[in-house]
C-alpha positions in Angstrom: -27.4 31.4 -19.1 -25.8 31.2 -16.0 -25.5 34.0 -13.4 -22.7 35.7 -12.6 -21.3 36.0 -9.1 -21.0 39.2 -8.1 -18.7 39.9 -6.2 -15.8 38.0 -7.3 -12.7 39.3 -7.9 -12.4 40.9 -11.3 -9.1 38.9 -12.1 -10.6 35.9 -11.5 -13.1 36.3 -14.6 -10.0 35.3 -17.2 -6.9 33.2 -16.4 -5.0 34.7 -14.5 -1.9 35.7 -16.6 1.3 33.7 -15.8 3.2 36.8 -15.9 6.1 35.3 -13.2 6.1 31.7 -14.6 8.7 30.8 -16.9 10.1 27.7 -18.4 12.1 26.3 -15.9 14.9 23.3 -15.4 12.6 21.6 -13.4 10.1 22.3 -16.3 11.2 22.5 -19.6 9.5 23.1 -22.7 9.9 20.0 -24.0 8.1 18.0 -21.5 4.3 18.3 -20.7 2.3 17.1 -18.1 0.9 14.3 -20.1 4.4 13.0 -20.3 4.6 13.5 -16.4 1.3 11.7 -15.9 2.0 9.0 -18.6 5.2 8.1 -16.8 3.5 7.8 -13.2 0.7 5.6 -14.3 3.4 3.4 -16.2 5.8 3.3 -13.4 2.5 2.5 -11.1 1.8 -0.9 -13.3 5.4 -2.2 -13.4 5.8 -2.4 -10.1 1.9 -3.1 -9.3 3.0 -7.1 -9.0 6.0 -6.9 -6.6 5.7 -8.6 -2.9 2.4 -9.3 -2.3 -1.2 -7.9 -1.4 -1.9 -5.5 1.2 -3.9 -6.7 4.6 -6.8 -4.1 3.2 -6.8 -5.1 0.0 -7.3 -8.9 1.3 -10.3 -7.5 2.8 -11.5 -5.7 -0.2 -11.9 -8.8 -2.0 -13.1 -10.6 0.8 -15.9 -7.5 1.1 -16.9 -7.7 -2.6 -17.8 -11.7 -2.5 -20.6 -10.2 0.5 -21.3 -7.1 -1.4 -23.7 -4.4 0.1 -24.8 -0.6 0.7 -22.1 -0.2 3.2 -19.5 -1.7 5.3 -18.6 -0.9 8.8 -15.6 1.4 7.5 -16.1 1.9 4.2 -19.0 2.5 1.3 -19.5 -0.1 -1.8 -17.2 1.4 -4.3 -13.7 -0.1 -3.8 -15.2 -3.8 -2.8 -17.1 -3.7 -6.0 -13.9 -2.6 -7.8 -11.9 -5.4 -5.9 -14.4 -7.8 -7.1 -14.2 -6.6 -10.8 -10.3 -6.9 -10.9 -10.9 -10.4 -9.6 -13.0 -11.3 -11.6 -11.4 -10.4 -14.6 -8.1 -11.8 -13.7 -8.5 -13.8 -11.1 -5.7 -13.8 -8.1 -3.7 -11.0 -10.3 -2.2 -7.7 -8.0 -1.7 -6.2 -11.7 -4.9 -6.3 -12.6 -6.4 -5.3 -8.5 -4.0 -2.6 -8.7 -4.2 -1.4 -12.2 -7.0 1.6 -11.9 -4.8 3.0 -8.4 -1.9 3.8 -11.2 -4.6 4.9 -13.7 -5.9 7.2 -10.5 -2.1 8.0 -9.9 -1.8 9.3 -13.7 -5.2 11.2 -13.6 -4.2 13.1 -10.0 -0.7 14.2 -11.6 -3.0 15.8 -14.4 -5.5 17.2 -12.1 -3.1 18.8 -10.3 -1.3 20.6 -13.4 -4.8 21.8 -14.9 -5.4 23.3 -10.9 -2.2 25.1 -11.7 -2.9 26.2 -14.9 -6.3 27.8 -13.2 -4.3 29.8 -11.4 -2.0 31.3 -14.2 0.7 29.0 -14.8 2.1 28.3 -18.0 3.4 25.3 -19.2 6.7 25.1 -17.5 4.9 25.7 -14.3 2.1 23.1 -14.8 4.8 20.5 -15.8 6.7 21.2 -12.4 3.2 21.1 -10.6 2.8 17.7 -12.4 6.2 16.4 -11.4 5.6 17.6 -7.6 2.4 15.6 -7.6 4.0 12.6 -9.4 6.1 12.8 -6.0 4.2 13.0 -3.9 3.7 10.5 -1.1 -0.2 9.9 -1.4 -0.1 10.2 -5.1 2.5 7.4 -5.1 1.3 5.3 -2.1 -2.5 5.8 -3.0 -1.7 4.9 -6.8 0.1 1.5 -5.6 -2.6 -0.1 -3.2 -6.0 -0.4 -4.5 -7.5 1.8 -0.9 -10.5 3.9 0.1 -7.6 6.8 -0.3 -7.0 5.8 -3.9 -10.6 7.2 -5.1 -10.5 9.7 -2.1 -7.6 11.5 -3.5 -9.7 11.3 -6.7 -12.5 12.8 -6.1 -11.5 15.1 -4.1 -8.8 16.1 -6.6 -12.0 16.8 -9.3 -14.0 18.9 -6.7 -11.5 21.1 -6.4 -10.7 21.3 -9.9 -14.4 22.5 -10.2 -14.1 24.7 -7.7 -10.9 26.5 -8.5 -12.7 26.5 -12.4 -15.8 28.1 -10.9 -13.9 30.9 -8.9 -11.9 31.6 -11.9 -14.8 31.9 -14.6 -17.9 32.7 -12.4 -19.4 29.9 -14.2 -21.2 28.6 -11.0 -22.4 25.6 -13.3 -19.3 23.8 -12.4 -20.6 23.6 -8.5 -22.3 20.4 -10.8 -19.1 19.2 -11.1 -18.4 19.6 -7.0 -22.0 17.7 -6.5 -21.0 14.9 -8.3 -17.8 14.1 -7.5 -18.6 14.3 -4.0 -22.0 12.6 -4.3 -19.9 9.4 -5.8 -17.2 9.8 -3.7 -20.0 9.1 -0.5 -19.7 5.9 -1.7 -17.0 5.2 -0.9 -16.0 7.2 2.7 -18.1 10.1 4.0 -14.6 11.6 4.2 -16.3 13.8 0.9 -18.7 15.3 3.7 -15.7 16.7 5.4 -14.2 18.5 1.9 -18.0 20.1 1.8 -17.8 21.4 5.0 -14.6 23.0 4.4 -15.6 24.1 1.4 -18.8 26.3 2.7 -16.9 27.3 5.5 -13.9 28.5 3.1 -16.8 30.5 0.9 -18.7 31.9 4.2 -15.4 33.4 5.7 -13.9 34.3 2.4 -16.3 35.1 -0.1 -18.5 34.8 -2.8 -20.8 34.5 -0.3 -23.3 34.4 -3.0 -22.7 31.2 -4.3 -24.2 29.8 -0.7 -27.5 30.8 -2.7 -26.8 30.6 -6.3 -29.2 27.8 -7.7 -26.6 26.3 -9.5 -25.1 25.6 -6.0 -28.4 24.2 -4.9 -28.5 21.6 -7.8 -25.3 20.3 -6.8 -26.4 20.2 -3.4 -29.1 18.2 -4.5 -27.1 15.6 -6.7 -24.8 15.5 -4.0 -27.7 13.9 -1.5 -29.1 12.0 -4.1 -25.8 9.9 -4.8 -25.1 9.4 -1.7 -28.4 8.6 -0.4 -27.5 5.3 -0.6 -24.7 5.1 1.8 -25.9 7.3 4.1 -29.0 5.5 4.7 -27.2 2.0 5.0 -25.2 4.1 7.7 -28.2 5.2 9.3 -29.9 2.1 9.8 -26.5 0.8 10.9 -26.1 3.1 13.6 -23.0 5.1 12.2 -20.7 2.3 12.0 -18.1 4.5 10.1 -18.3 7.0 12.9 -17.4 4.5 15.5 -14.4 3.8 13.8 -13.6 7.1 13.5 -13.7 7.2 17.2 -11.4 4.2 17.6 -9.3 5.8 14.9 -8.7 8.9 17.0 -8.2 6.8 20.4 -4.8 5.6 17.9 -6.4 2.2 17.4 -4.8 2.5 13.2 -2.0 3.2 11.9 -1.4 6.5 10.9 -4.0 8.2 14.2 -3.6 10.2 16.8 -3.4 14.3 16.5 0.6 14.2 16.6 1.0 11.7 13.9 -1.7 13.8 12.1 0.1 17.1 12.3 3.6 15.5 11.1 2.2 13.6 8.4 1.6 17.2 7.2 5.2 17.6 6.6 5.8 14.4 4.8 2.3 13.2 3.1 3.5 15.2 -0.3 7.0 15.3 0.6 9.3 17.3 3.0 10.9 19.0 0.3 7.8 20.6 -1.3 6.3 21.8 2.3 8.0 25.3 1.5 6.1 25.2 -1.9 2.7 24.3 -0.1 3.5 27.1 2.2 4.2 29.3 -0.4 1.2 28.6 -2.2 -1.4 29.3 0.8 0.4 32.3 1.7 -0.2 33.5 -1.8 -3.8 32.5 -2.0 -4.1 34.1 1.1 -2.6 37.5 0.6 -1.8 38.2 -3.5 -4.6 40.5 -4.3 -4.8 39.5 -8.1 -5.6 35.6 -6.5 -8.5 37.2 -4.2 -11.1 35.1 -5.3 -9.2 31.8 -4.6 -8.8 32.8 -0.6 -11.8 30.9 -0.1 -9.6 27.4 -1.5 -7.2 28.3 1.3 -9.5 28.5 4.1 -11.3 25.4 3.1 -7.7 23.6 4.0 -7.4 25.7 6.8 -10.7 24.4 8.5 -10.2 20.7 7.2 -7.1 20.1 9.0 -8.5 22.1 11.8 -11.5 19.5 12.1 -9.3 16.4 12.0 -6.6 17.8 14.5 -9.4 18.3 16.7 -11.0 15.0 15.9 -8.0 13.0 16.0 -8.6 11.4 12.4 -5.8 10.3 10.1 -3.1 12.9 9.0 -3.7 11.7 5.2 -7.3 13.1 4.7 -6.2 16.4 4.2 -3.8 15.7 1.6 -5.5 16.2 -1.6 -5.5 20.0 -0.6 -2.1 20.2 -0.1 -2.1 19.3 -3.4 -4.2 22.1 -4.5 -2.0 24.2 -2.1 1.3 22.8 -3.8 -0.4 23.4 -7.7 -0.7 27.3 -6.4 3.4 27.1 -4.7 4.1 26.0 -8.3 3.4 29.1 -9.9 5.2 31.1 -6.7 8.1 28.8 -6.9 8.6 28.6 -11.1 8.4 32.9 -10.7 10.8 32.8 -7.7 13.3 30.5 -10.0 13.4 33.0 -12.8 14.6 36.2 -11.0 17.7 37.3 -9.4 20.1 34.1 -8.8 18.4 32.1 -11.6 20.6 29.2 -12.1 21.3 28.5 -8.5 17.6 28.8 -7.9 16.3 26.6 -10.5 19.6 24.2 -9.5 18.4 24.2 -6.3 14.7 23.4 -7.5 16.2 20.7 -9.7 18.2 18.5 -7.0 15.7 18.9 -4.5 12.9 17.4 -6.7 15.6 14.9 -7.8 16.3 13.8 -4.2 12.5 13.7 -3.3 12.0 11.4 -6.3 14.3 9.0 -5.3 13.5 8.7 -1.8 10.0 9.0 -2.9 10.6 5.2 -4.8 12.2 3.8 -2.0 10.2 4.4 0.5 6.5 4.2 -1.4 6.9 1.8 -4.0 8.5 -1.9 -4.6 11.8 -1.0 -5.8 13.6 -3.1 -3.5 14.2 -7.0 -2.6 11.0 -8.0 -0.3 13.5 -10.3 1.8 16.0 -8.0 2.1 13.8 -4.7 3.1 15.8 -2.5 5.3 14.3 -1.4 8.8 14.3 2.2 8.1 11.6 1.6 4.8 8.9 -0.2 6.9 9.6 2.4 9.8 8.5 5.3 7.5 5.9 3.6 5.4 3.9 1.1 7.6 1.9 -0.6 4.4 5.1 -1.8 2.9 5.4 -4.4 5.6 2.1 -5.2 5.1 2.6 -6.0 1.8 4.9 -9.3 2.5 4.9 -12.6 3.7 1.2 -13.3 3.8 2.0 -16.9 1.6 4.3 -18.0 4.4 1.6 -16.7 7.2 -0.7 -19.1 5.6 2.2 -21.8 5.6 2.7 -21.2 9.1 -0.8 -21.6 10.0 -1.1 -24.8 7.9 1.4 -26.2 10.0 0.1 -26.4 13.0 -3.7 -27.2 11.9 -1.5 -30.5 10.5 -0.3 -31.1 14.0 -3.8 -31.6 15.0 -5.6 -34.8 16.1 -7.3 -36.1 13.0 -11.0 -35.9 14.7 -10.2 -32.1 16.0 -8.4 -31.3 12.2 -12.2 -32.1 11.1 -14.1 -29.7 12.9 -11.3 -27.0 13.6 -11.4 -23.2 12.5 -9.8 -20.2 12.4 -10.1 -17.1 14.2 -8.2 -14.2 13.1 -7.6 -11.0 15.3 -7.7 -8.6 12.0 -9.2 -8.5 8.6 -6.0 -8.7 7.0 -5.7 -12.0 8.7 -8.9 -13.5 7.7 -8.4 -12.3 3.9 -5.0 -13.7 3.6 -6.3 -17.3 5.0 -9.3 -17.3 2.4 -7.0 -16.3 -0.5 -3.9 -18.5 0.0 -5.8 -20.8 2.9 -7.6 -23.7 0.2 -4.3 -24.0 -1.5 -3.2 -25.5 2.1 -6.3 -27.3 3.0 -6.9 -24.6 5.5 -10.4 -24.3 6.9 -12.4 -21.3 6.6 -10.8 -18.0 9.4 -13.6 -16.1 11.3 -13.0 -12.6 12.3 -15.1 -10.0 14.6 -13.0 -6.9 13.0 -15.0 -4.4 11.6 -17.3 -5.6 8.3 -15.5 -9.4 9.0 -18.4 -10.4 12.2 -20.8 -10.0 9.6 -20.2 -12.3 7.3 -20.6 -15.2 9.6 -19.6 -16.7 12.5 -18.1 -20.4 13.4 -20.7 -23.3 13.2 -21.7 -24.3 16.8 -19.9 -27.6 17.2 -16.5 -25.6 16.5 -14.6 -26.1 19.2 -11.4 -26.6 18.4 -9.8 -22.8 17.1 -6.7 -22.3 15.4 -6.1 -18.3 16.6 -4.0 -15.5 15.2 -3.6 -12.4 15.5 -3.7 -12.3 19.3 -0.6 -11.5 21.0 -1.9 -12.1 24.3 -3.9 -15.1 25.6 -5.7 -12.8 27.7 -9.3 -12.3 25.9 -9.2 -16.4 24.5 -8.6 -17.8 27.6 -12.4 -15.8 28.7 -13.7 -17.7 25.6 -12.4 -21.4 25.8 -11.2 -23.1 28.5 -8.0 -24.2 27.1 -5.5 -21.9 25.5 -1.8 -23.6 23.9 0.8 -22.0 22.4 1.5 -24.1 19.4 3.7 -22.0 17.1 4.5 -18.6 15.5 4.1 -17.1 12.7 6.8 -17.6 10.1 7.4 -15.0 7.4 11.0 -16.0 6.4 11.7 -12.8 5.7 13.3 -10.2 8.3 10.5 -7.8 8.3 8.5 -6.0 11.3 5.3 -6.0 10.7 2.4 -7.0 12.5 1.9 -10.6 11.9 5.8 -11.7 11.6 6.7 -13.3 15.1 2.9 -13.3 16.2 2.1 -16.3 18.3 -0.2 -19.2 16.9 -2.5 -20.5 19.5 -4.7 -23.5 20.0 -8.0 -22.8 21.7 -10.1 -26.4 23.1 -13.5 -26.5 25.1 -15.8 -23.3 24.4 -16.9 -21.8 27.5 -20.1 -20.5 25.6 -22.0 -21.0 22.7 -20.4 -18.7 19.8 -24.0 -16.8 19.3 -23.7 -15.4 22.6 -20.1 -14.6 22.6 -20.0 -13.1 18.6 -21.6 -9.5 18.5 -21.0 -9.0 22.3 -17.4 -9.8 22.9 -15.6 -11.0 19.7 -16.5 -7.9 17.5 -14.0 -4.7 17.5 -13.8 -2.5 15.5 -10.6 0.3 14.5 
């Protein structure tokens, strides 16, 4: 028998009664969270083959060819998934992204299940599921294979176990938390951030007895055991993920910077959902009947505080925003059933429809790639990074064909970032391109050019300054033409031909070519 947690509030020892929630127009009895989740996964699968690989997916495929217990910017989990998918169905975007589509549906179910723990009836559970299904972090994470996708599943699974533990006083649910966070450490070090937030929340709001509960201590041991391979790899390589995090804090990445992180809190779920998750936060902090879950609200406050102070990416805490949204769905459903119920329900329905439509357009590839409006890429940087990679390889091939035959034989490609190197690896062989090398993140460890490679086609370098420090001759030979008017990091960029290596590759590779961010 597990020992009950003595200072849990009495209402938390039974399921909170959903007295303030009734099925609304936004959550009819005929619909269930399972239907919403299944629809989410089906839509993600249907759209998974449109546009093309994302730069990070191309990188994961390369990392999957060099499997290890860790990389500069991630753990082994996503590269292993990428390698598995590419082995089962080589080159298939649908296969590569199927795990993400499934995670999107599971995330929807987890948010509904968390709402149920907060006392939601079927209508409010479905409403919470719909809010999750249209959330930016779920649609974006469910469309692309990414480390964010795995983090979403890990954090929501851990949060569900915590919420259920606090309701039932059964501390054995802590094992689920330890298991989820431990597996998540094989993806990124971010689950440690959630662990810090949860421990801080319990320290601040209780029940503090959990800090010495035997099942919680066992869960901590499970977490450390599962995290050990990744932590050992990071420790033996001087914790490079922390170096990447520092580069992110300096703004050397997309969606980085403190101001961007703050703004992202209001759009990463959806602007329409902001009042709902704020209502959930307030209810968790102030409702007497929800006192047992107060530590969950404090966990988010601590996590977002750390993200803002450290300059982390603003979507790191997004799964916890979905937990607040689950609580807010109960509050909103009750609000829609009081007073002018028809008007209130109509407001929720209109907001939900507008959110769904805008989320689809901005986050999923529903518009033609060759006529993608600029505002889509402006709002969703990742959309632009899934367009034009075959044409990118064509641009490099045109420069390569223009080299004299003797130079063409010993030429290599030097890419400024891992996405460009990954695109050459994916699309280059069919175009006769040589191997691409890059100093970006873990690409630097996958090999450097041969010592006799003194003719280099360089791409991803906006200015020739760095190249001139390595070569005696740097000539503009062309520009990337992705044949669509998309504003991404590659389109229109210069392609340089470099000759006359000033120093051997072995001298400059780790010290000058290597870069992180």
